[in-house]
N, C-alpha and C positions, 0 to 999 in steps of 0.2 A: 344899452337897452336890455341885453340879456340879464345883466346883474339885477336890474330892477324887477324883472319878471321872476327870477329865482328868489329875490328877497320877499316879494309879495306872496309867493307860494309858501315860503317858510313861515311867514306871519300867519297865514291861514291855518297852518298845522296846529297852532296854539289853541284853536277852537275845539280841538279834539278832547283836550283835558276836561274842560267843564262839561262837555257833552257826555263823556264817559262817566263822570261823577254823577250827573243827573240821572242818566239811564240806570246806573247801579243802585242809586238811592231809591228810585221808584220801584225797581224790580225787587229789591230787598224788602221794601215797605209793604208790597203787596203779598208777601209771604210770611212776614213776622210782625209781631206787635211790640216787642220789647225794643227800646231804643238801642241798647247795647248790642243786641243781636242784629239789629238792622245795620248798625255801623260796621260790625265785623263782616257780615255777609256782603255789604256794599263794597268794602275794601277788597274782599276776595274776588268779587265779580269784576271790579275795576282792574285788578291785576290780570284776571283771565282775559278780559277784552283787550287790554293793552298788549299782553303777551301774544295773543293771536294776531293782532295787527302788526306787531314787530316781526313775527314769524312770516307773515305774508309779505311784508316789506323785504325781508332778507331773500325770500324765494324769488320775488320779482326782480330784485337787484341782481341776483346771480344770473337769472335768465337774460336780463338786459346786458350784462357785462360779457357773458360768454357766447351769446347767440348773435 
């Protein structure tokens, strides 16, 4: 039963990628008009968001492991 719960949680994490892409595209499109600039800024914003999420995951994992 535990394996099924962990598997379903892992599958839900895949929704993060399209969500981050959509947020980044909309954010970049509201600030720029050129498609090439929108794509560059969207990529940069996506990396920033995913990096922040990874950093938060690492901190929470360390807290959970050692506390």
